[in-house]
Structures are given as C-alpha cells and as structure tokens.
C-alpha distance (Angstrom), angle and dihedral (degrees) to the residues before:
residue distance angle dihedral
M1 . . .
N2 3.77 . .
K3 3.80 92.0 .
R4 3.78 90.6 51.6
S5 3.82 93.5 52.7
D6 3.81 90.2 46.1
A7 3.79 90.3 51.6
R8 3.80 91.2 49.5
R9 3.79 91.5 48.4
I10 3.80 91.4 49.6
E11 3.81 90.3 47.1
H12 3.81 90.6 50.3
I13 3.82 91.7 49.6
Y14 3.81 90.2 47.8
C15 3.81 91.7 50.7
M16 3.81 92.0 49.3
M17 3.80 92.8 48.4
S18 3.80 93.3 46.4
K19 3.81 91.6 50.0
R20 3.81 90.4 51.7
L21 3.78 91.7 46.9
E22 3.81 91.6 47.4
R23 3.80 91.3 49.9
R24 3.81 91.7 49.9
A25 3.80 91.8 46.8
L26 3.80 91.1 51.9
L27 3.80 91.1 48.6
F28 3.82 90.2 49.4
I29 3.81 91.7 49.5
G30 3.80 90.0 48.4
L31 3.79 91.0 50.1
L32 3.81 91.3 50.1
L33 3.80 90.6 49.1
I34 3.80 91.1 51.8
L35 3.82 90.5 48.7
V36 3.81 92.0 50.6
I37 3.81 91.6 50.2
L38 3.81 91.0 47.0
C39 3.81 92.2 50.2
Q40 3.79 91.4 48.2
L41 3.80 90.3 51.2
L42 3.80 90.8 49.0
L43 3.81 89.8 52.7
L44 3.81 88.6 61.8
V45 3.82 89.5 68.9
P46 3.83 106.0 84.7
D47 3.82 96.5 -148.1
L48 3.81 92.5 49.9
K49 3.78 91.2 44.4
K50 3.81 90.2 59.4
I51 3.79 89.8 53.1
M52 3.81 96.5 42.9
T53 3.81 100.0 45.2
T54 3.77 136.0 39.2
I55 3.79 97.2 -166.2
D56 3.82 94.7 85.7
R57 3.79 90.6 60.8
L58 3.79 91.2 50.0
E59 3.81 96.7 48.7
G60 3.79 98.8 66.5
T61 3.80 126.0 -140.2
P62 3.80 117.7 -7.4
I63 3.82 117.9 -108.9
H64 3.80 95.0 -114.9
M65 3.80 89.4 55.3
Q66 3.81 91.4 50.6
S67 3.80 93.2 50.1
N68 3.83 91.8 49.2
S69 3.80 92.5 51.1
K70 3.82 91.7 48.5
D71 3.80 90.8 51.1
Q72 3.80 91.3 52.0
N73 3.82 94.3 46.0
G74 3.80 98.0 39.9
C-alpha cells in the first residue's frame, strides 16, 4: 500500500513538472516566433536592412538597376 501511494505521489509530481515545462516551452517557442516575425518586418526597411545584413553589400548592383542603366546606354 505504501509503495502504491509513493508511486502515485511521484506520478503526480512528474505530471505537474511536465505541465510546467510544457507551458514554458510553448511560451519560449511563441517568443521565438514573435522575434522572427519582428526581424523579418525590420528587414523590409531598407536603411535597417543595410545595418542588419552584410549580404546586400556583397551582391553587387541589383538587377533592376542594371536593366535601367542598359536601357539608358543602349
């Protein structure tokens, strides 16, 4: 009888801890999702995009700029 009550108590503690951990994990995932969306929205602003990323400087001139210069020269 004592073993059975100990097992139930341990099971109850495990369920409580797993619910807390699950709740915290879901909150953390939600926070990360909000941060990803916020960063993606910030990348839409051209001035912030230049500060946040280095890839634009490494790519060269954009395609629409190249096609406009060819039209003017040709």
